C-alpha positions as a printed Julia matrix, in Angstrom:
129×3 Matrix{Float64}:
 -14.51  -12.54   49.42
 -12.17  -10.75   46.57
 -12.76   -9.78   43.6
 -12.14  -10.94   40.15
 -10.18   -7.75   39.63
  -8.25   -8.42   42.59
  -7.33  -12.31   41.81
  -6.96  -10.32   37.89
  -3.94   -8.34   39.39
  -0.82  -10.66   40.23
  -1.88  -12.3    36.72
  -1.46   -8.93   35.05
   1.38   -7.34   36.53
   3.76  -10.81   36.42
   3.09  -10.54   32.18
   3.9    -6.66   32.32
   6.55   -7.59   34.55
   8.24  -10.29   32.01
   7.25   -7.33   28.85
   9.37   -5.61   29.96
  11.75   -8.09   30.46
  11.88   -9.4    26.96
  11.6    -5.51   25.54
  14.54   -3.98   27.5
  17.11   -7.48   26.55
  15.95   -6.45   22.6
  19.26   -5.61   20.62
  18.96   -2.47   18.74
  23.05   -3.23   17.54
  23.16   -4.76   13.13
  22.17   -9.12   13.41
  25.03  -10.39   11.61
  22.44  -13.42   10.08
  20.63  -10.65    8.6
  23.3    -9.23    7.4
  24.74  -12.17    5.64
  21.37  -13.36    4.16
  20.61   -9.54    3.16
  24.32   -9.4     1.34
  23.53  -12.84   -0.81
  20.02  -11.5    -1.81
  21.12   -8.96   -2.84
  24.12  -10.45   -4.95
  21.09  -12.91   -5.87
  18.48  -10.85   -7.85
  21.46   -8.39   -9.06
  22.58  -12.14  -11.57
  19.19  -12.94  -12.15
  18.05   -9.13  -13.27
  21.11   -9.09  -15.19
  20.47  -11.98  -17.08
  17.32  -11.25  -17.48
  17.83   -7.53  -18.67
  20.45   -8.52  -20.74
  19.48  -12.2   -22.89
  15.58  -11.77  -22.32
  14.91   -8.63  -22.71
  18.24   -7.72  -24.72
  19.4    -4.13  -23.23
  22.44   -2.93  -23.86
  25.25   -4.17  -21.25
  25.05   -0.57  -19.19
  21.29   -0.69  -18.87
  21.28   -4.31  -18.22
  23.74   -3.71  -15.92
  22.16    0.1   -14.24
  18.86   -2.58  -13.37
  20.76   -5.04  -11.92
  22.82   -2.95   -9.89
  18.75   -1.25   -8.85
  17.41   -4.43   -8.16
  20.12   -5.52   -6.27
  20.27   -2.45   -3.81
  15.92   -2.74   -3.81
  15.96   -6.72   -3.12
  19.36   -6.38    0.03
  17.41   -3.08    1.56
  14.02   -4.9     1.66
  15.26   -8.25    3.06
  17.35   -6.79    5.68
  14.69   -4.61    6.67
  12.13   -7.48    6.69
  14.21   -9.84    8.99
  15.31   -6.75   10.95
  11.74   -6.38   11.36
  10.88   -9.52   12.15
  13.32   -9.86   14.87
  12.26   -7.29   16.24
  15.32   -5.35   16.17
  15.51   -1.73   15.89
  18.68   -1.73   13.53
  17.41   -1.26    9.92
  19.68    1.72    9.2
  22.64   -0.49   10.16
  21.49   -3.66    8.73
  20.87   -2.7     5.56
  24.03   -0.06    6.07
  26.35   -3.34    7.1
  24.56   -5.55    3.75
  25.77   -2.9     1.25
  28.88   -2.79    2.7
  29.51   -6.36    2.48
  28.02   -5.9    -0.51
  31.21   -3.24   -1.66
  33.96   -5.39    0.1
  32.76   -8.78   -2.17
  33.3    -6.9    -5.28
  36.47   -5.35   -4.54
  37.42   -8.74   -3.24
  36.23  -10.27   -6.84
  37.43   -7.55   -8.57
  41.1    -7.27   -7.1
  41.39  -11.43   -7.77
  39.85  -10.78  -10.77
  43.05   -8.72  -11.72
  45.49  -10.74   -9.97
  44.79  -13.95  -11.81
  44.87  -11.43  -15.58
  48.26  -10.01  -14.49
  49.73  -13.7   -14.09
  48.22  -15.32  -16.71
  49.98  -12.41  -18.36
  52.83  -13.2   -17.7
  53.03  -17.07  -17.13
  52.02  -16.78  -21.78
  55.15  -14.0   -22.14
  57.52  -16.43  -20.18
  56.09  -18.84  -22.15
  54.74  -21.23  -18.92
């Protein structure tokens, strides 16, 4: 007659092999959905913080902008780290860093578009077109 330990041994061995296989296939690289969602939440938090600081609390505009920047970075880092943790990945720094980079690139793109639009509007206004 076999003991209960002998009957459990193959089951435990299979279970541990499955856990090892899952652990090895776990991605340690950055995740695009985490990066995009972190950046989007950071932008949203920055806009809300700017509005609340300037309209409701009546802070000066530079102070409100600083508050909005800090809030955007805090929420971006918290969301990216939270989703990275939820996915079971170890790429915290990569996801947070790439989310910050995407936020900076988005701000630069917006500023270039605004400057080009203002330049074209000035040319149209000057030529009467």
